[in-house]
Each structure stands twice: as structure tokens, then as C-alpha cells.
C-alpha positions in Angstrom: 8.2 0.6 6.7 5.2 0.4 4.4 2.0 0.1 5.2 -0.4 -0.6 2.6 -4.0 0.2 2.5 -6.5 -2.5 0.8 -9.0 0.5 0.9 -7.0 2.8 -1.5 -8.2 2.2 -4.9 -4.6 2.4 -6.3 -3.3 -0.9 -7.3 -0.5 -2.0 -4.5 2.9 -2.1 -6.4 1.7 2.0 -6.9 1.3 2.3 -3.2 4.8 0.5 -2.6 6.4 2.7 -4.9 5.1 6.0 -3.9 5.9 4.9 0.0 9.3 4.5 -1.3 9.8 7.7 -2.8 8.6 9.7 0.0 11.5 7.8 2.1 14.2 8.1 -0.6 12.8 11.7 -1.2 13.0 12.7 2.7 16.4 11.0 3.0 15.2 8.1 5.3 17.0 5.8 2.7 20.2 7.2 2.2 22.2 6.6 -1.2 23.7 3.6 -1.6 22.0 1.4 0.8 20.7 -1.5 -0.1 16.9 -1.7 -0.7 15.4 -5.3 1.4 15.1 -7.9 -0.8 12.0 -8.4 -3.0 11.6 -12.1 -1.1 11.5 -10.4 2.3 9.9 -7.7 1.4 7.1 -9.9 0.1 7.0 -11.8 3.2 6.8 -9.1 5.3 4.0 -7.4 3.7 2.2 -10.6 2.9 2.1 -9.9 -0.7 3.1 -12.2 -4.2 7.1 -11.2 -4.9 5.5 -10.0 -8.4 3.8 -7.4 -6.8 7.0 -6.3 -5.2 9.1 -7.1 -8.3 6.8 -4.6 -10.5 7.5 -1.6 -7.8 11.0 -2.2 -7.9 11.0 -2.0 -11.5 9.4 0.8 -11.9 11.5 2.7 -9.2 14.4 1.4 -11.5 12.9 3.0 -13.6 12.3 6.5 -12.6 16.0 6.5 -10.9 14.9 5.9 -7.6 17.0 3.0 -7.3 19.3 0.7 -9.1 20.4 -3.0 -9.3 23.5 -5.0 -9.6 23.1 -8.3 -10.9 23.7 -11.0 -7.6 23.8 -8.1 -5.2 20.3 -7.0 -4.6 18.9 -3.0 -5.6 20.2 0.1 -3.6 18.5 3.5 -3.3 20.0 5.9 -5.9 21.6 9.3 -5.7 18.6 11.5 -4.6 18.9 14.1 -6.5 18.1 12.9 -10.0 15.0 11.2 -8.2 14.7 14.4 -6.9 14.7 16.1 -10.0 11.8 13.7 -11.7 9.7 13.9 -9.0 9.7 17.7 -9.1 9.5 18.0 -12.9 6.0 15.4 -12.3 5.0 17.7 -9.7 5.6 21.0 -11.9 3.9 19.3 -15.2 0.4 18.2 -12.8 0.8 21.7 -11.2 0.8 23.6 -14.9 -2.3 21.6 -15.8 -3.6 22.9 -12.9 -2.9 26.9 -13.6 -4.4 26.2 -16.8 -7.5 25.2 -15.7 -8.1 27.7 -13.2 -6.9 30.7 -15.8 -9.3 29.2 -18.0 -12.0 29.4 -15.5 -11.2 33.0 -14.9 -9.0 33.0 -11.9 -6.1 35.7 -11.8 -2.9 35.0 -11.3 -3.0 36.5 -7.8 -6.2 34.6 -6.7 -4.3 31.2 -7.6 -1.0 32.8 -5.4 -3.8 33.0 -2.2 -5.3 29.8 -2.9 -1.8 28.0 -2.6 -0.6 29.6 -0.2 -3.7 28.9 1.5 -3.6 25.3 0.3 0.4 25.3 2.0 -1.3 26.9 5.6 -4.3 23.9 5.7 -1.9 20.9 4.8 -1.8 18.0 7.2 1.0 16.3 5.7 4.0 16.3 7.0 7.1 14.4 6.8 9.3 13.3 9.0 13.0 12.1 8.7 12.0 8.7 9.0 10.0 8.6 5.8 6.2 8.2 7.8 3.7 10.8 7.0 2.2 12.4 10.2 -1.2 14.1 10.4 
């Protein structure tokens, strides 16, 4: 389900967040389905439960999951989460577009560069939420 890359410079909780976001957005985790318990996931991944709890708190804050006291955490409707993710990506892209335009790259060149990047992308996410390269 979730693989942790210990060579990755990012904190482990961020890797957990990113992985769940991918699985939710691609439909591998359906809305209103229960998330693994913090304790079980921590044991499965050999991590401190506080790490998983921190990831779950961030997922809840950003609208990917919701918690029902005494019952656990559940996947939220993906429309809100997807909209938040798209907004974040658009903001990042806007920053890169602004840098490119300030560097003298034309709008046409930017469109061509984006097309090449899409063609050359080695990332594909299947319906189980697993990245394929």
C-alpha cells in the first residue's frame, strides 16, 4: 500500500501524506471508506504512531480525510481534495511561468516546453494508486 523511501530527503510523514493523496485522487481509496488505523499502519510500516498521526492530521486539514470520534478516519469526497490539489499545482505552475517569462521565454515556447514535458513524463498512476515508471 505505502512504501517509504528512507533515502528521500523529505520527512516520512510528508511521504505518507503524498502517497495517500495520490491514492485518494486516483480513486484507489473511495470516498467514505475507512483509513487504516494509526496504530496498525504504524506497525505495518515500522514507524512511530506519532508520524502517522501527524500525516493524518495534515490530510484532514487539507480535506482528504475526516475523522469521526471513536470510529476512526475516513476518505473525504474527492472533489474538495482534488480542487485543493489543483489549486496548489496551479500556484506552483504560475510561479514557474512568471520566472520563465521574466527570463525571456515566450508564451509559445512555454506551451511547447509543457507539451514536451508531458510527452517525456515517466510517471503514470494506475487505478490501484501505484506509480508505474
